[in-house]
N, C-alpha and C positions, 0 to 999 in steps of 0.2 A: 556452491553456487546459490543454494537456497538462502543461506545466512546473508550472503551479499545482496540478494534481491530484497530481503526483509530490511536490511540496512538502508538500501536505496529508497525503499518506500518510506521509511522513517524520515530520511533526509528530505524527501520530496514534501512530506507533510509539513515539516519544520520550515522549509524554504518558502512554502506557499501559505504559511499561517493557518494551517488546518490542524485543529485539535484532534487528538486520538478519540476523545469522547464523541465528537461530531461524527467521525468515521464509524464508531460503534453504533450510534443512533441510526445512521443511514443504512448500515449493514442489517440491523434489526428490522428496519422498515422493509427491506428486501427479503425478509424471512430467514436471515442468517442468525443462528443462535450463538452469540459470542458475548463475553463479558469484557469490560475494560481491562481487567487484569490479564485475561487470555490474549487480547490483542497486543498489549504491552509486551508480554512474554514472546509473542511471535516476532514483533518488531525489534526486540532486543536479542533475538537469536537463541533464546533458551527454550523455545517450543518450535516445532517444525511448521513451516509455511507450506501447506499442501496446495496443489494446483487449483483445486476448486475454490479455496479461499483467495488465492491470487486473482482468479477470474472475477470473484465478487468484488474485491477491492478495486480492481481497474474499472469495473462497471460503474461503481459508485463515484470514483474519481473522474470518470469519463476520459481516461487516457488509454493508450495502447500499452499492452503488457511489455512491449519491446522498450518502452521508456526505462523500465527497471532492469533491462538486460545490458545496459551500457555501462561504461566505466563510471566510477564514483564521481569523478570530476565533472561529469556531464549528465546529471540526473534530471535536469529541467527539460521538458518537452520542447521541441522546435515548434515554430508557428504552424508548419504543415501537419505536425502530429496532433496539435490541439484542434485543428479544424477538420 
């Protein structure tokens, strides 16, 4: 499940034109110590995605974590989830 969630986060970033480096910068602004290579490894499934990191990512992206618990075909948030 964790690798699927990481894959959905990566797809969400790509579909919304969000660069991984932007996410790293925003995470660092929130006090998260992460390198671009570590985030890349997480999103590629070669490093674990822990719940606390997921919480920080959804906080930065301003989306509900449930957005990434859906099927791969439906990783865009609905209008009600965005607001």
